[in-house]
C-alpha positions in Angstrom: -0.1 0.1 0.0 1.3 3.4 -0.9 2.1 5.6 2.1 2.1 9.4 1.6 4.3 11.3 4.0 4.1 15.1 5.7 6.9 16.6 7.4 5.7 19.5 9.4 8.3 21.9 11.5 8.2 25.1 13.5 8.3 27.9 11.8 11.6 29.3 11.4 11.4 32.7 13.2 9.8 30.8 16.7 12.0 29.4 19.2 12.1 25.5 19.0 12.4 24.5 23.0 13.2 20.8 22.0 15.6 21.7 19.3 17.5 23.8 22.0 17.9 21.1 24.1 19.4 18.7 21.5 21.6 21.2 20.7 22.9 21.5 24.2 23.2 17.8 24.4 24.9 17.1 21.5 27.4 20.5 22.6 27.7 18.8 26.1 28.6 15.1 24.6 31.5 16.7 22.4 29.5 16.2 19.1 30.4 19.6 17.2 30.1 20.7 14.2 26.1 21.7 14.3 25.2 25.4 14.4 21.6 24.3 15.8 18.8 21.8 16.0 14.9 21.9 14.9 12.7 18.9 16.1 9.5 18.4 13.7 6.7 16.2 13.1 6.4 13.6 10.3 3.1 12.0 9.4 2.6 8.8 7.5 -0.8 8.4 5.6 -1.7 5.2 4.4 -3.3 4.9 1.3 -6.2 2.5 0.4 -5.9 3.1 -3.6 -3.9 4.6 -6.1 -2.3 8.3 -5.8 -3.9 10.5 -8.0 -4.3 14.4 -8.3 -7.5 14.3 -6.3 -6.0 12.5 -3.7 -2.7 14.8 -3.4 -4.9 17.9 -3.1 -6.9 16.3 0.0 -3.7 15.2 1.6 -2.3 19.1 1.0 -5.6 20.4 2.5 -5.6 18.0 5.3 -1.9 18.9 6.3 -2.8 22.5 6.2 -6.1 22.2 8.4 -5.5 19.1 10.6 -2.0 18.3 10.9 -0.5 21.4 11.7 -1.0 24.6 13.5 -0.8 26.9 10.9 0.5 29.7 13.5 3.5 28.1 14.6 4.4 25.2 12.2 5.0 25.4 8.1 4.1 21.9 6.4 7.7 21.9 4.6 7.2 18.4 2.4 4.4 16.0 1.5 5.4 12.9 -1.1 5.0 9.5 -1.8 6.6 6.6 -0.7 6.2 3.3 -2.3 6.7 0.1 -0.6 9.4 -3.0 -1.3 6.3 -4.5 -3.0 5.5 -1.8 -5.3 8.8 -1.2 -6.2 9.8 -4.8 -7.2 6.0 -5.1 -9.0 7.4 -1.7 -11.0 10.6 -3.5 -11.4 8.9 -6.6 -13.3 6.7 -4.6 -15.1 9.2 -2.4 -16.3 11.3 -5.8 -17.5 8.5 -7.0 -19.2 7.7 -3.9 -21.1 11.3 -4.0 -22.1 11.7 -7.5 -23.0 14.0 -8.4 -20.2 13.4 -11.7 -18.9 16.0 -11.4 -16.6 15.6 -9.9 -12.8 15.9 -6.1 -12.3 16.5 -4.7 -9.4 15.1 -1.4 -8.3 16.8 1.6 -8.2 19.4 1.5 -5.3 19.2 -1.9 -4.5 22.1 -4.5 -5.6 23.0 -7.9 -5.1 
């Protein structure tokens, strides 16, 4: 089943106390090279059917009206993630279209 991921972050101009605490912990434990930390939220919406333009518009509205507080947060990303099964199915379909009967590994996967 496809998953739509919505990322929400505090507005840049607002103080992020959780991020500040994590930044302090990094410094205290000797982890250097970080100038700041901001902590946000990730929502994963599992979809029962295909991801089409109507669903994408609906998710955008849900993200802005329900998943985030527009006074203090911004929706910074909405993206689609395919499951391993979907990637495998897509690879088989692509191989069949190109007349390749052999195994085609999905992008990024090696054997």
